[in-house]
C-alpha positions in Angstrom: 29.3 -43.2 -1.6 29.7 -39.8 -0.1 26.6 -37.7 -0.6 27.4 -34.1 -0.8 25.3 -31.0 -0.5 26.5 -27.6 -1.6 25.8 -24.4 0.5 26.0 -21.4 -1.6 24.9 -17.8 -0.5 25.5 -14.3 -1.6 24.6 -11.4 0.6 22.4 -8.4 0.3 24.7 -6.4 2.6 26.0 -3.9 0.1 29.2 -3.4 1.9 30.1 -7.1 2.0 32.7 -8.3 -0.3 31.0 -11.7 -1.6 32.4 -14.0 -4.2 29.7 -14.7 -6.9 27.4 -17.7 -6.8 29.0 -18.8 -10.1 32.5 -18.8 -8.5 31.4 -20.6 -5.4 29.6 -23.3 -7.5 32.6 -23.7 -9.8 35.0 -24.3 -6.9 32.7 -26.7 -5.2 32.1 -28.7 -8.4 35.7 -28.9 -9.2 36.6 -30.5 -5.8 33.6 -32.8 -6.1 34.8 -34.1 -9.4 38.2 -34.6 -7.9 36.9 -36.5 -4.9 34.5 -38.5 -6.8 31.4 -37.8 -4.6 27.8 -37.7 -5.4 26.3 -34.2 -5.4 22.7 -34.6 -4.1 21.9 -30.8 -4.4 22.8 -27.2 -4.2 21.2 -24.8 -1.6 21.5 -21.5 -3.4 20.5 -18.5 -1.3 20.5 -15.4 -3.3 20.4 -11.9 -1.6 20.5 -13.5 1.8 22.3 -11.6 4.5 25.0 -13.2 6.6 23.0 -12.6 9.8 20.2 -14.9 8.7 20.2 -18.2 10.7 21.1 -21.1 8.4 18.0 -22.9 9.6 15.8 -20.0 8.4 17.3 -19.7 4.9 14.8 -20.4 2.1 17.1 -22.8 0.2 19.4 -24.4 3.0 16.9 -24.5 5.8 14.7 -27.3 4.2 17.7 -29.6 3.8 18.3 -29.2 7.6 14.9 -30.5 8.8 14.6 -34.1 10.1 12.8 -35.6 7.0 15.6 -34.4 4.7 18.7 -35.3 6.9 19.0 -38.9 5.4 19.4 -37.4 1.8 23.0 -36.1 2.5 26.2 -36.8 4.5 28.3 -33.7 4.0 27.8 -30.0 3.6 30.4 -28.1 1.4 30.9 -24.4 1.4 33.6 -22.2 -0.2 34.3 -20.1 2.9 33.1 -20.1 6.6 31.0 -17.0 6.2 28.8 -18.7 3.5 27.5 -20.6 6.5 26.9 -17.5 8.7 28.4 -14.2 9.7 26.6 -14.3 13.0 28.8 -15.9 15.7 25.8 -17.3 17.6 24.1 -18.8 14.6 27.5 -20.2 13.5 28.1 -22.0 16.6 24.7 -23.2 16.9 25.1 -24.8 13.4 28.4 -26.4 14.5 26.9 -28.1 17.4 23.9 -29.2 15.4 26.3 -30.8 12.8 28.1 -32.6 15.5 24.8 -33.9 17.1 23.6 -35.2 13.6 27.0 -36.6 12.7 27.3 -34.5 9.6 30.6 -33.5 7.9 31.2 -29.8 7.1 33.8 -29.0 4.6 35.2 -25.4 4.3 37.4 -25.1 1.1 39.5 -22.3 2.5 39.9 -24.1 5.9 40.6 -27.8 5.3 40.9 -28.4 9.1 37.4 -27.1 9.8 35.6 -30.5 10.3 38.3 -31.9 12.4 38.3 -28.9 14.7 34.6 -29.5 15.3 35.2 -32.7 17.1 37.7 -31.3 19.8 37.2 -28.9 22.7 40.5 -26.9 21.5 39.3 -27.0 18.0 35.8 -25.7 18.9 37.5 -22.8 20.8 39.4 -21.9 17.6 36.2 -22.1 15.6 34.5 -19.8 18.0 37.4 -17.3 17.5 37.0 -17.6 13.8 33.4 -17.0 14.1 34.0 -13.6 15.8 35.8 -12.3 12.7 32.9 -12.4 10.3 30.5 -11.3 13.1 32.7 -8.2 13.8 32.9 -7.5 10.0 29.0 -7.9 9.8 28.7 -5.2 12.6 31.0 -2.8 10.6 29.0 -3.5 7.6 25.7 -2.6 9.4 27.3 0.5 11.0 28.6 1.7 7.5 25.2 1.1 6.1 23.4 3.0 8.9 25.7 5.9 8.6 25.2 6.0 4.8 21.4 6.0 5.5 21.7 8.7 8.0 23.7 10.9 5.5 21.2 10.3 2.8 18.2 10.7 4.9 17.8 14.5 4.5 18.7 14.6 0.9 16.4 14.4 -2.2 17.8 11.0 -3.0 15.6 7.9 -2.9 16.8 5.7 -0.1 15.6 2.4 -1.8 12.7 0.1 -1.3 9.2 0.2 -3.0 8.6 3.7 -4.3 5.2 5.2 -3.6 2.5 4.6 -6.2 2.8 7.3 -8.9 6.5 7.3 -9.0 9.4 5.2 -10.2 13.1 5.1 -9.4 15.6 6.4 -11.9 19.4 6.5 -11.8 21.1 9.9 -12.3 24.7 10.9 -12.5 25.2 13.7 -10.1 28.5 15.2 -8.9 30.6 12.3 -10.2 28.4 9.6 -8.6 25.4 7.6 -9.7 22.5 8.0 -7.4 18.8 7.0 -7.3 16.0 9.5 -7.5 12.3 9.4 -8.0 10.3 10.6 -11.1 6.6 10.5 -11.9 5.2 7.5 -13.8 2.7 8.8 -16.3 0.4 5.7 -16.2 0.3 5.7 -12.4 -0.5 9.4 -12.2 -3.3 8.9 -14.7 -4.6 6.2 -12.4 -4.4 8.4 -9.4 -6.2 11.3 -11.1 -8.9 8.8 -12.0 -9.2 7.6 -8.4 -9.6 11.1 -7.1 -12.2 11.9 -9.8 -14.3 8.9 -8.7 -14.0 9.7 -4.9 -15.1 13.3 -5.5 -18.0 12.0 -7.7 -19.2 10.1 -4.7 -17.8 6.7 -5.3 -16.9 4.4 -2.4 -13.4 3.2 -1.6 -14.7 -0.3 -2.2 -16.0 0.9 -5.6 -12.7 2.4 -6.5 -10.9 -0.8 -5.5 -13.2 -3.0 -7.5 -12.6 -0.6 -10.5 -8.7 -1.0 -10.0 -8.9 -4.8 -9.8 -11.2 -5.0 -12.8 -8.7 -2.9 -14.8 -5.9 -5.1 -13.8 -4.0 -2.1 -12.2 -1.0 -3.4 -10.2 -0.2 -2.1 -6.7 3.1 -0.3 -6.1 4.8 -3.4 -4.7 3.8 -5.5 -7.7 5.0 -2.8 -10.1 8.3 -2.7 -8.3 8.7 -6.5 -8.7 7.8 -6.3 -12.5 10.5 -3.6 -12.9 13.0 -6.0 -11.5 11.8 -8.8 -13.7 10.1 -10.7 -11.0 6.6 -12.2 -11.1 3.9 -10.4 -9.2 2.8 -12.0 -6.0 -0.1 -11.8 -3.5 -0.1 -12.0 0.3 3.4 -10.6 0.6 5.1 -12.9 -1.7 3.3 -16.3 -0.7 1.6 -16.8 -4.0 3.6 -16.0 -7.1 2.0 -15.0 -10.3 -1.2 -13.8 -8.6 -1.2 -9.9 -8.2 -2.1 -8.3 -5.0 -5.7 -7.2 -4.8 -6.7 -3.6 -4.0 -9.0 -3.2 -1.0 -10.7 -0.5 1.0 -7.6 0.2 3.2 -5.1 0.2 0.4 -7.2 2.8 -1.6 -8.0 5.0 1.3 -4.4 5.0 2.8 -2.9 5.7 -0.7 -5.2 8.7 -1.4 -4.3 10.1 2.0 -0.5 9.6 1.7 1.4 12.9 1.6 4.0 11.0 -0.5 1.6 11.8 -3.5 2.8 15.4 -2.9 6.3 14.2 -3.6 7.4 14.5 -0.1 10.0 12.4 1.6 9.1 10.2 4.6 10.8 8.3 7.3 9.0 5.8 9.6 5.8 6.9 8.2 6.3 10.7 8.8 7.3 13.5 6.5 10.9 14.7 6.8 11.7 18.5 7.0 15.1 20.1 6.2 17.0 22.6 8.4 14.5 25.3 7.3 11.6 23.2 8.4 10.4 22.7 4.9 9.2 19.4 3.7 11.9 17.6 1.8 10.8 17.3 -1.8 11.7 14.1 -3.7 9.8 14.6 -6.8 7.0 16.8 -8.5 3.7 16.3 -6.6 1.0 14.2 -8.3 -1.7 16.7 -7.3 -1.8 20.4 -7.0 -2.4 21.9 -3.6 -6.1 22.6 -4.7 -6.5 19.1 -6.0 -5.0 17.6 -2.7 -7.1 19.7 -0.4 -10.3 19.0 -2.4 -9.5 15.1 -2.3 -8.9 15.2 1.6 -12.2 17.1 2.1 -14.1 14.4 0.0 -12.4 11.7 1.9 -13.1 13.3 5.3 -16.8 13.7 4.3 -16.9 10.0 3.4 -15.6 9.0 6.8 -18.2 11.0 8.6 -21.2 9.7 6.7 -23.4 7.1 8.2 -24.5 5.9 4.8 -23.0 2.6 4.0 -21.9 2.4 0.2 -22.4 -0.9 -1.5 -21.4 -1.7 -5.1 -23.0 -4.4 -7.3 -26.3 -4.2 -5.3 -29.8 -3.5 -6.1 -30.6 -0.6 -8.7 -32.2 1.3 -5.9 -30.1 0.4 -2.8 -29.9 3.3 -0.4 -33.1 5.0 -1.7 -35.7 2.4 -0.6 -37.3 2.4 2.9 -40.2 0.6 4.6 -43.4 2.8 4.4 -44.5 1.5 7.7 -41.5 1.4 10.1 -39.0 3.5 8.1 -36.3 0.7 8.0 -34.2 0.3 5.0 -35.9 -1.9 2.4 -34.1 -4.9 0.9 -34.1 -6.3 -2.7 -35.5 -9.8 -2.9 -35.4 -12.2 -5.9 -37.7 -15.1 -6.2 -37.7 -17.7 -9.0 -41.0 -19.4 -9.9 -40.8 -22.1 -12.7 -38.8 -20.4 -15.5 -39.5 -16.8 -14.4 -37.6 -14.5 -12.0 -39.5 -11.9 -9.9 -37.9 -9.0 -8.1 -39.3 -7.2 -5.0 -38.6 -4.6 -2.5 -39.6 -5.5 1.1 -39.0 -4.1 4.5 -35.4 -5.0 5.7 -36.7 -5.5 9.3 -39.3 -8.1 8.4 -40.1 -10.7 10.0 -38.9 -8.8 13.3 -41.4 -6.1 12.5 -44.5 -8.3 11.8 -46.7 -5.4 10.7 -44.4 -4.7 7.7 -45.4 -7.7 5.7 -46.0 -7.0 2.0 -43.9 -6.1 -0.9 -44.0 -4.2 -4.3 -42.5 -5.3 -7.6 -39.1 -3.8 -8.2 -39.7 -3.0 -11.8 -42.6 -0.8 -11.1 -40.7 1.2 -8.6 -37.7 1.5 -10.8 -39.4 2.4 -14.0 -41.6 5.0 -12.2 -38.7 6.8 -10.5 -36.6 6.8 -13.7 -39.6 8.6 -15.5 -40.0 10.9 -12.7 -36.4 11.9 -12.5 -36.0 12.5 -16.3 -39.3 14.5 -16.5 -38.2 16.8 -13.6 -34.4 17.1 -14.5 -34.0 15.7 -18.0 -33.5 19.0 -19.8 -31.6 20.7 -17.0 -27.8 21.2 -17.2 -25.6 18.8 -15.3 -23.2 20.5 -13.0 -20.1 19.0 -11.2 -18.4 19.9 -8.1 -15.4 22.2 -8.3 -13.3 23.0 -5.3 -12.7 26.6 -4.6 -9.7 26.8 -2.4 -9.8 28.9 0.8 -7.0 30.1 3.1 -7.8 28.0 6.2 -4.4 27.4 7.6 -5.7 25.8 10.8 -4.2 22.3 10.0 -0.8 23.6 8.9 -0.6 25.9 12.0 -1.4 22.9 14.3 1.2 20.8 12.5 3.9 23.6 12.8 3.1 23.9 16.6 3.4 20.1 16.9 6.8 20.3 15.2 8.0 23.2 17.5 7.0 20.9 20.4 8.9 17.8 19.0 11.9 20.0 18.2 12.0 21.3 21.7 11.9 17.8 23.1 14.8 16.7 20.9 16.8 19.6 22.2 16.1 18.5 25.8 17.2 15.0 25.0 20.5 16.2 23.7 19.9 15.7 20.0 21.6 19.0 19.1 24.5 19.1 21.7 27.0 18.9 18.9 25.2 21.4 16.7 23.2 24.1 18.7 23.2 26.3 15.7 21.0 23.9 13.8 18.5 23.9 16.5 18.4 27.6 16.7 17.9 28.0 12.9 15.2 25.3 12.9 13.3 26.8 15.8 13.7 30.3 14.2 12.2 29.0 10.8 9.3 27.3 12.6 8.5 30.4 14.8 8.5 32.6 11.7 6.1 30.3 9.9 3.9 30.0 12.9 3.6 33.9 13.0 2.8 34.0 9.3 0.1 31.5 9.5 -1.4 33.0 12.7 -1.6 36.4 10.9 -3.2 35.1 7.8 -7.2 35.4 7.7 -9.2 32.1 7.6 -11.4 31.7 4.6 -12.8 28.3 4.4 -12.5 26.4 1.0 -15.8 25.2 -0.5 -17.4 23.4 -3.4 -19.0 25.1 -6.1 -21.2 23.8 -9.0 -19.5 24.0 -12.5 -21.6 23.6 -15.7 -20.5 20.4 -17.7 -22.3 21.4 -20.9 -24.4 18.2 -20.7 -28.1 17.6 -19.8 -29.4 15.0 -17.3 -31.0 13.3 -20.1 -27.7 12.9 -22.0 -25.9 11.9 -18.8 -28.6 9.3 -17.7 -28.1 7.4 -21.0 -24.4 7.0 -20.4 -24.6 5.8 -16.9 -24.7 2.1 -15.8 -27.1 0.9 -13.1 -24.6 1.9 -10.4 -24.1 5.3 -11.8 -27.8 5.8 -12.0 -28.4 4.7 -8.5 -25.7 7.2 -7.3 -27.3 10.0 -9.3 -30.7 9.5 -7.7 -29.2 9.6 -4.3 -27.3 12.8 -5.1 -30.7 14.3 -6.4 -32.3 13.6 -2.9 -34.7 10.9 -4.0 -36.2 8.4 -1.5 -38.8 5.7 -2.0 -41.0 4.2 0.6 -42.6 0.8 -0.2 -45.5 -1.0 1.4 -48.0 -3.7 0.5 -48.3 -3.3 -3.3 -47.7 0.4 -3.3 -44.9 2.9 -2.9 -44.4 6.6 -2.2 -41.7 8.8 -3.8 -40.0 11.8 -2.3 -39.9 14.5 -3.6 -43.3 13.9 -4.7 -44.0 13.8 -8.4 -44.8 17.2 -9.8 -48.4 17.9 -10.9 -48.9 19.1 -14.5 -49.6 22.8 -13.3 -46.5 22.7 -11.3 -44.4 21.4 -14.3 -46.0 24.1 -16.6 -45.0 26.8 -14.1 -41.4 25.4 -13.7 -40.9 25.3 -17.4 -42.5 28.5 -18.2 -45.2 27.2 -20.5 
């Protein structure tokens, strides 16, 4: 009994005229029924380009490995290019089929298998393989030209949209094209991420928040829009969403795509007037964006490591003897659990033995904080924009240099006027920026209408820890004792401060 494997493929090359998978399967099945063969399987490769090696295809490839060769005798395809459009891949497969004594049947070329077994026939097959290869080259060329034409337009070229945006089809000038528009849900997430960073949260803390909320990444959201399952590790585990991490949070919040700007190979594209090409409305205003970047830059420069889900006073507690950071120690005795703060350098620093009960320190500093600040108004940071054009001026000068290099390399030989127009626009902008005075943007405190006592009750342990750090508190612990900075107020000092 002849055992037959169907090879079916439809391309993702948009210019390729491919018959549908259903049509391929129907033709192959009709012949199988007429021939009375046993169909052992169908390798159906969807959205697989013709230049992919048959041995690397997700569905066909596994049938071509040694452990599965005994399961089939013949490979049937509707047309030769369903095997491959690449002449090198095609000929490699032909010789492989000969070596492994496999029959290859091509519906629209009945003499294909016979030609495989003669030198003259293989020469003809080589010539036949050049046709699809040349067509593939033309497809790639047309696709490249199309991308080049669209590169400097406000159309979305395809792929995974930036987080905060979704693709939409619009009918413009008699044609349907894809553009980007804001996604309200993602925009709300981005503003919450910004709020947390400015409030002092770490990138890790933001990532944990997003994962806890079940917020999908841009790639997973794109898969869901297409009706596909989410997948982690770049598609290796379906049904498991990608996790947010420090890098993904940081890179997202620093991406100029959030301003609606078009990018190519990771860089913002500029039009003939040297203005950023705007794909969609920006997620953040210029003030919001600048304050976010300032907060991110400040986080990158700090030497204080942020840790989430740690001890209530992590980052505030130090050794009274050597000044090293103290660590939180938990001990269990019988049915009771005891918590201590001890020197983090012990036992390396032998003189730092001893500890203090964690509850004593935590309770004391909470009371001290609320007595000192409880009735005072809570303020929050508000960004006051300046007119510091240093960064933009530097970027403009870099673009002038890049443009000059492109001119030297002959990029504008066919259109010297475009070079002159672009250089004129850049020089004009450079002069404007250089003439403007520099006034640095800065943070100012804004009253929230809430007291610290009201705020404290609404915070979890992590929030309370961050608030104590922001308020400048430090605790030094030793053998059964501790010291708080700033030192607790005396009653006369408190009376004077409160005007009693």
